C-alpha positions as CSV (number, residue, x, y, z in Angstrom):
1,X,123.7,121.6,116.9
2,X,126.7,122.4,117.5
3,X,128.3,120.0,115.9
4,X,129.1,123.5,112.9
5,X,130.4,124.8,115.6
6,X,133.8,123.5,115.3
7,X,134.2,124.2,111.4
8,X,135.8,128.1,111.8
9,X,134.6,128.8,108.0
10,X,136.4,131.5,105.8
11,X,137.1,134.2,107.8
12,X,134.9,137.2,107.5
13,X,135.5,139.4,104.5
14,X,134.4,142.3,107.0
15,X,137.2,141.3,109.5
16,X,140.3,141.1,106.9
17,X,139.5,144.5,104.9
18,X,139.2,146.2,108.2
19,X,142.9,144.3,108.8
20,X,144.4,145.0,105.9
21,X,143.2,148.9,106.4
22,X,145.3,148.9,109.8
23,X,148.5,148.8,107.6
24,X,149.9,151.2,105.7
25,X,152.3,152.7,103.3
26,X,155.2,154.2,105.0
27,X,155.3,156.5,102.4
28,X,152.0,157.5,101.9
29,X,149.8,158.5,104.2
30,X,146.5,155.7,103.0
31,X,146.0,152.3,103.8
32,X,147.3,149.4,101.6
33,X,143.6,148.3,100.9
34,X,142.4,151.3,100.5
35,X,145.7,152.2,97.6
36,X,144.6,149.1,96.4
37,X,148.2,147.3,96.4
38,X,145.6,144.1,97.6
39,X,144.8,142.0,94.6
40,X,143.1,138.7,95.3
41,X,142.0,138.0,98.9
42,X,141.3,134.1,99.3
43,X,139.5,132.7,102.8
44,X,139.6,128.6,103.0
45,X,137.1,127.2,104.4
46,X,139.9,126.5,107.4
47,X,139.6,130.1,108.6
48,X,143.8,130.3,106.3
49,X,143.7,133.6,104.5
50,X,145.9,133.6,101.1
51,X,146.3,137.1,100.3
52,X,148.3,138.6,96.7
53,X,149.4,142.5,97.3
54,X,151.8,144.8,95.4
55,X,153.7,147.5,96.6
56,X,153.3,151.1,94.5
57,X,157.0,150.2,93.2
58,X,159.5,147.5,93.6
59,X,162.2,149.4,94.8
60,X,160.0,149.8,97.7
61,X,162.1,150.4,100.8
62,X,158.8,148.3,102.7
63,X,159.3,145.6,100.1
64,X,160.6,143.1,102.6
65,X,158.8,143.9,105.5
66,X,155.7,145.2,104.1
67,X,154.1,141.2,103.9
68,X,155.7,140.3,107.4
69,X,153.0,143.6,108.4
70,X,150.8,142.5,106.3
71,X,150.2,139.0,107.6
72,X,150.3,139.8,111.3
73,X,147.8,142.8,111.1
74,X,145.0,139.7,109.6
75,X,146.2,136.9,111.9
76,X,145.3,138.7,114.6
77,X,141.8,139.2,114.0
78,X,138.8,137.5,114.6
79,X,137.3,134.2,112.7
80,X,141.4,134.0,110.6
81,X,143.3,130.8,110.8
82,X,147.1,131.0,108.5
83,X,148.3,133.9,107.0
84,X,149.5,133.5,103.5
85,X,150.9,136.8,102.1
86,X,152.1,136.3,98.2
87,X,154.1,140.2,96.7
88,X,153.1,140.5,93.0
89,X,154.7,143.2,90.4
90,X,152.2,142.1,87.6
91,X,150.2,143.1,87.4
92,X,151.8,146.5,88.3
93,X,150.5,148.7,90.7
94,X,149.4,152.5,89.7
95,X,147.5,155.0,91.0
96,X,143.8,154.3,88.7
97,X,143.7,151.5,91.6
98,X,143.1,153.8,93.5
99,X,139.7,153.4,95.9
100,X,138.1,157.7,94.8
101,X,139.0,158.1,99.5
102,X,142.2,157.3,98.7
103,X,142.3,159.9,96.0
104,X,140.2,162.7,97.4
105,X,142.6,162.5,100.7
106,X,145.6,162.8,98.4
107,X,144.4,165.8,96.1
108,X,144.7,163.2,93.0
109,X,141.2,164.5,91.4
110,X,141.9,161.9,88.3
């Protein structure tokens, strides 16, 4: 009955989301997940995770660092294999991608 134990399977989505919530945009006091900067999380059977994300603006000072921060945070989570983070600018991020919690945290009643 231990045959399946060796196959890691996809990382738990809740574990990945929790890891993503530990990474914050340095200019906004809200985590990147609730800001809506994570466009896609593709969890492979191997445990590897492919993340597609954006930033609030192309000129964001952390554009060079943020993908690495995200990859490290998720890679440290239980059950996660290799993490690949792709930074995209299309579609452009806008405040309507934010969660209700993020909007409330920033007092944006729209």
